[in-house]
N, C-alpha and C positions, 0 to 999 in steps of 0.2 A: 555569450560567443558570437560572431559577426562575420562565420565564413562567407565569402563573397558568392555569389551564387557567378559558375560559369556561361562563357553564350549556352542559350537553351537548345536543347539539340529537342527535335520533334518526337520524343518518345513520351507516351503518356506516364511510364511511373518516375519516369525523372521529375518532367514536370509535378507531379502527384507529390511528392515529396518536397519540391519548393516552396508550390500550395501552401501542404502540412508544417512544412518549417516556418514561414514567413509568413501566412496567411491570418494565424490570428495576433500574430504581431501588428500588423497593419492594424486592421478591426480597434484592436486595443486602443493601436497608436490615433488614430481618427476619433476614437469615441474619447479619448482624453486631452485632444484639443477643441475638439467641439465640447468639452465639458457636460458630457450626455443631452446635446442637446440637441433637439433635429434638425434637419438642411441646413446648416450654420453651411457655410462654405469653406472647405477646409483643403489649401493643398500640400499636394501628397510628395514635394520635393524634397519637403527635410526628413522624409523617410525613406527615401533611395540614399542620400546623403549621408543620413544614420548606420544602414545598415550594409553602406558598400557596397550596394546590388545598382546595376544601372537601368535606367528609366522604362527600357524595353520592360524588363521583370517586372517593374512595378505598375505594368500597364498590367501585365498580364496579370496580377493578380490581382487590381482590381475590376478588372472583368470578371474575374471569380468570382467575389465579394459581390459585383452586380447581379453575379447570374443565382447568385445565392438568394438575392433581393437582401441585405443586410446594410447596400450602401447605393448610392444612386451617384452616376458620374457625371458633373455641370457643363454645361455648352455640346456633350458631342468626344467623341472621339480627340485625341492632342494631337500633337503635330509630332513629327517626328522627334524633333530634343525636348518638346515641351513638355513638363508635367501634369498627371491629369488633377484633375481638381474635384473631389466627392462631396456629397451630402451626407448624414446618418440616418437613417429608419429604423424604424422603432422595432424591428426584428433586430437590426444591427446592435443596437442599446441591451437591448433585454442577452441576445449574447455574448456580447461582451460582458456584461454583469456576472453574468455564468464563467466566461472564460477565468476571468478575473480568479473569484472565490476558490474552484478547481484548481488552477497553479497554484494560489499558494495553499489547500489542503493536504498535508504531509502526510498521509494516508494515501491519496489516489495517486500522489507523485512517486511512493513506494513501492504502492500498485503496477506504475507501469516502468519501474527502473527494474522491477524483477522481467514480470514481462517482455521489454525490452530488451537484455542480458542477453534473454534464455534463446531467443528467435534471433538474434546477432549472430549469436555463437553459433547456433543450426546453421546457419546462412552462410556461416566464415569458417565449417571446420575443416575446408580442405586446407587451408593453412596452418603449417604446423616451423613453430609452435603460434600459436592463436593470441595474440599479446590486447587485452583489455584495452589499452592504449588507446587502440584502434576505434573500438566504440564511443572515443568521445568526439572522435575526427566522424563519426559518421550521420549518417540524417537521424537513425534511432534512439541520440542518446536528449532527442528535444521534445519535452510534453509539455505542447500546445503554443508550440512556438520559443518554450526558455528554454533553457539548456537545463541539465538536470549537472548539477556538481559533483567532484570526485569525490567525496565524501558519501553523497547521495550510491554514486554508485558500488562505495565499496562495499558498504550495507548491505544491496542487492546484492554483494558475490556471497558474502557471509551468509545472509539465507539461502540462497540455495544453496554452499558448500553444507551447511547444518544440516539438511533436504535431503543432503547425497544428487545433488540433479546437474553439481557441475565437482570439477575439481579446481583446487585455482593454487600454484605451487608456483616456481621459480625464485628470483625477485619480486621484492618486494613492490606492488601499487601503491597504497595507500596505510600507510602504518607496516599491521602484520599479516595483509593481505598480500599473495600472492599474483603476479602479474598475465602466469601465462593461463589459460583459460580451457574447460574441454567441457563436453556434456559428459554426463553414464550416461548408462542406458533408462534408466526414470528418467534424468530430463529430455532424451530423446523421448519419449511414451509422453511426454506431457505437452512437447512441441506439435505432435503425430497428430494426439487430441484436438488442436487447438483451442486447448484453454486460453482463455482470457482472462482471469482472476486466475493467478497462481497460488495462490495461499488459499484459494475454494478447493484448489483442485487436489493443494495436496493433502488440508483436513476431510475432502471428500474419503481419499483412496487408506488414508491412516482410519479413518470410520471402518470403512471395510476389510481391512484385516485386524482389527479390532477382535480379539476370540470373548469368545463366550463367558457370562461371570455373573456368575450369582454370589452375591455380597449377601451376607447376612448381619446388621450390626446389632447388636444390645450391650449401654451404654458406653464405654467408651473401650469392647471389643470387636475388632473389625475381624471375621473371619472367609476366607475367600475360599468357597467348600469346593463348586467344580468349574472349571475354567478351560479351552478350545472346545470350537463345533465346529461343521461348515456351515452354517448361517450368517453366519456373522451375526446375529440378534443378541442382546443384551436382557438377563432377564432379574430382577434383580428386589428383593424381599428386604422391607428396612422395616425394623420393630427397634425405634429406642423408646425404653419407659421412663428412662429422667432426661433432662436436656449434659449437654456436657456442659465439665466446666471449661477456663479459658486455653487450659493446659491440652486439654481432651481436646477439643477444637481444634489448635491449632496441631495437633498431631495426625488429626483428621485432613486438616484440608494440605499438610506436606504429605500425605499419605494419599491422595487423589488427584492433585492439585495437574500432575506432571501428564494425565490423560485427558484433561479440560478442553484441546486445541485453542488453546491460548499463545497471541504472539508472545516473543522470548520477554519484552519490555514488560507486558502486562502480568506476565506468567514475574517477571521476578518482582513487582510491584507486591502482587500476591501471595509473595513468597516474605516480602519484608512485610507486612503488616502480620501474617499468622507469628511470625520470628516474634517479631516487639509484643501479640497477646501473649506468648507465654514466656515472655520477661526476658526474649535475646537466648535459650536456652540454660542459664541460671537458676536452680529450684529455688522455691519460696523467694518467687520475685517477681511476682505477675505483678504490673501496672493496677496502680486503681480504679477504680469503679466506673469514673468520668472517662481516665483512659480506654479501658477496655470495649465502653458502648462506642466510643469514637476509633476505633480496631475494627468492630463489627463491623460496623456503616460502611467499612471504607471496604473491607471483604466483603460486603453484601452486595456494592458498587463492582467492585470485579469481577466479582462473579454475575453479574447483568449483560457483561459485556461478551460474554465467552459464550461459544454456540451449545444449543440445548441440548445437553444429555442426560445420562440418569447420573455421575457423578458431580453434574452441574445442580441438580436438583438434588437431593443427597444432601451438598453440599448448603445450600439455601436451607432446608429442610432446617440444618444442624443451627446454621446462624438465628433462625428465626425465632430457634426452641433457645439457644441460651442468652439469646434478649429480653426473650419473654421472659424466664426465669429469674435475670438482675431488675426489672420492670415492676415484676410481682408478680407475674403472669402463669 
């Protein structure tokens, strides 16, 4: 997406938006043409043509990157019509490498999409109905100079709706995701709290709301002895006298997995592994020992990415004991 920059007014907010959108692009463009080498002369004429922005805007971007000591302008200020010539500094090369890695990081893009969509809806809540297609034409759609795809925005909408932070209704925007969006009261609270990582904020709030839970485990039996308190703490007494068999371990995972605060994709992968460990739900159809060990290791890997909670530690201990039994421990 390369919308042309309009004649730049003297408003800092507008200028900052253009710098945020095109500054990272220009730095990466210079880094690419300099092939990562320092102090090689690079003309910025091609960048203006590629992005369909006027040379006056390119010079403003060059001035910004020079002020951050990421590049140097060669030969002083350009003429009114000339294109700046720049060289890459060591700090600029290091920044460009980080930008390239961050822009390709799916998790970082997802976090940005959720935050940007939520804040955009809040800023435009006066529009009725508010169509998410407008987000695609806003500066908020850019992550380090790169526009989020329609499917990335749709995934962010699905996540925010599932967490009851927004509503998505009306004509479809992408597949079955509605195009008319609005904040819920919880969504407003997230914005007003100034949360930068929406996922972490949601997980924290879920933890606060979680009732007190005393769990006693003995062999394959799970008993919830008490539930509900005002201090939101979790007290757990665990007694596992024998390691759980694969089917029992799978049932334990199914019982505790929803409270692990895993993202939907990781939770689905964990449940698939547990279901396979139980033989797909078919009695007397457990996988062979080698396959069981592989599934348990996959389950342990999935649990390692979950927040540190009692349920996570309980399942890690149970998997460890089951593996130990299989290995003769």
